[in-house]
C-alpha positions, 0 to 999 in steps of 0.5 A: 619458500615459506616459513615451514621450509625456512625453519626446517632448512635452518635445523637440518641444513645449518645444524642449529638447535630447535630452541635457537631457531624458535627464538630467531623466528618468533615461533614456539619450540613445539611447532619447530619440532612438529615441522621437522617430524613432518618433513622427516616422515612425508618430505615436502608434502608434510610441510603443506597446510593441513585442515583444522577440521576435527575428526569427530563432531558430536554436535554436527547436524546429521546428514539426514536432517540436512537433506530434509532441510533441502527437500523442504526448501525445494518443496516450498520454492516449487509451490511459490511459498516463502522458503526462508530459514525461519519458515523451514524451521517452522515446518521442522518443528511441526514434524519433529518438535525440536528443529535446528536453530535458524542460523544453522539452517541458514548455514546449511542452505548457504553451503548447499548453494541456496542462498544468494548474497545481497551485499547492497541491500538496504538493512531493515534497521534503517526503516522507521517501522510502525504497527497497529496495536489491535486488529482492525485498528488500521487496514492497508489497501492497494491495487496491483496488476496481473495478466491472464494467460492470453495477456489480458491485463487485470487488477487485484485489490488487496486489503490486509490488517496492519496488526495481524497481517491478515488478508481481509480481501483479495479480489480480481477485476478487469479495472477498478473504479471508485465505486468498485473499491467502495463496494468491496470495502462495504462487503469486507466491512460487513464480514469483519467489521469496520476498521478504525482507520484505512491507509492507502496511496494516492491513487485516483480510486482512493482519494480525489485530494490531489485532483482539485480536492474532490472526494471519491466514493470510498472517502464519502463512505468512510467519513459517514462511518467515522473512519479515518483515512490516511494516505502515504506521501507521493512516491513513497511506497514504504509507508504501505510496506505491509500490503506492498510486501503482500503483493510480492508474496502473492505474485510469487505464488501465482507465478508457480500456478497454472496461468489463469484463463479467466477472471473466475479462475484467477479469483479461485486461485486468490481465494486458495492463497488467501486461505493458506496465507491466513490459516497455515503460513507462519509469519516472521513478524508475528513470532511464527504465528499465523495471521488468523491466530494473531487476529483473534488473540486481541479484541478488535478496534472499532471506529468512533461511529461519529461522522468525521465532517459535516460536508465537503467544501471546495471551489473550482474554476472552469469554463462553460463549453459551447453547449452550455454545460460544465462537468463536476465530479462527485462520489467518483462519478462525473456529472454534466451540468447544463446552465444554458447555451447563452453562457457558452465560453463564460469563465465561472467560479463554482462554490461546491458543498456536497450536492449544492453548487453555486456557479458565479460568472468571473469578472473583475467587478465580481471578485470582491463579492465572491470572496466575501460570500465564500467566507460567509458561507464557510462561517454559516453566518448569512446576512439578510441584507447581503442575501437580498442585495442585487448583483450587477453583472453577475448571475448566480445559480444554485443547483441540486444534483439530486433533482436532475431531469434529462430531456431531449431538445433538437437532438441535444441533451439538456438538463434542468435543475431545481434550485436548492436554496428555496424559491428564487426569482429574477429581477432587474436592477437599475442598470438593467443587469439580470440578477437573482435573489433569494426570497427565503433568506437561506442563501445569498442572492 
């Protein structure tokens, strides 16, 4: 028995007054009178809970508008586009001029079963958000994966503007290598201008820093143009969240299209989506403007134009292979450098400055000299006395990658290299060790 039955029983069965029952049970006298009247009119059914919904709602959204909201939602979802409440409000505004509130559209979608609750999703307010102040101030680029209709795996390189979210380039290829990425950047920069900076992850086609501190083709080009290149920390894709979110939007749209049978067909789909994304699709982060509108609303940023550095310095330890060759990666290409079979198995230290390479045989006696010559090289303070000193047990070679010549000898491939720091000649020291010294004073012996 609930409270209504208890109140009615106390009045009708016990014969107590309505005021006395109201005081005893802590309810209003008006409510006691209402319960008694309902019981006398409808019996026990009159004591059941009733809806508080008003008979008339003048401000309620018309049913026709609700049906139109649902139709737009289905149309956008079927095409693979963003179909949230804010996007639907934008389309209603284009059609009628005054759409319902975004919260109203969201409640309609939830009531019709189009909203899936996500209670465990991390709130957006917990992220540290950043955005460039001008177009071309920062580009984000990344590579994502897709598959053709026959299951062939392909890669898609996307570049977007951090300020306007404009897709600067979206290109499909079987596999992207360092020179391919650098070539796409050159083509995009020729169309839209050079950005002031770039942001990417630590993939091998974007940076060689995690891999023995080398440099890839894109890094060389950006340094020459005075463009700063930043990278996210490993295993933290949130730093490049804008381009990562673009991947999700792109793949959702591609999944609704007929599967591409070739790279050419996939590229046509990418071009069609890029045109829609840039010129027609409103963006929530841009106050419902399109990326093209946001890109042209402000003047574009430009890089300094001054090369960021004068060269790339690095050291590397390696061992000469049995054929007298060691490998060195430069500008996203692996070069095979031959210095002679008589040095096979020798552990060497390489001092690399761009295309100038010095190979030093490692041993206990030479470690002090290697460290000293390396510091002098960095400070560009060559000492004539040091540069002409004879070295015992150490053979130094300075080669230039620019003058590689390939010949065939005994079915094996050998390479001859021109010494990059002037004419040099061999001489014998007092201990009978082979040494090499410069006759121009441009470098150490």
